[in-house]
N, C-alpha and C positions, 0 to 999 in steps of 0.2 A: 887661660887663667886671667889674662889682662881684661878680657871682655867681661868676665864675671865681676872683677873689681870695679870696672867702670859702671856696670849696671847697678851694683850695690851703691856706689857713690851717687849715681843719678837719682835713685829712689830715696836716698837719705836727704839729698838736697831738696827734692820735690816734697818730701814730708815736712821739712823745716819751713819751706816757703809757703806751703798750703795751710799752715797754722796761722790763721788770720784772726785778729780780734775785732774786726769790723762787724757791725750789726748786720744780720741778714735781712732780706726783705720780709720774711716771715716774722722774725722778731720785731721788726718795725711795725708791722701790721698789728700784732698782738699787743705791743706796748701802747699803741695809739687808739685802740678800740674805744676807750672811755673818753677820749678827747672830743669835745663838741665841735672843734674845727676840722677834725679828720673825717673825710668822706670816703666811703668805700662803695664802689659801684659794681654790681654783677652784670656782665655782658652775656647775653644768651649765645649759645654755640651756633644757633641758626644764622647769626650774622656772618659767620666765617666759613660755614660748611655748605657745600652744594649737596643738600640731602637727596636730591633726585638721583644721584649716581651711587648712593650708598646701598649696601645690602641690608636685608631685614635685621640681621644681628647688629650691624653698625647703628641703624636707626634706633633699635631698642636700647643700645648702650648710651646713645645721646639723650634719650628720654629719661634714663635713670640717673643722669648727672645733675 
């Protein structure tokens, strides 16, 4: 019974701590899309993936992104 109480207390504390009011990265990106000084750059996946070792399905998934 003590373990159950400790587990419930842990999750209650975790829930309270996880409620953060800071702006997320996604919210920042959306809020600044109209700003002329905000620059967003898309980096191709090919810069980070060794496509020679990928299966045909994996290569197809990369092309569709």
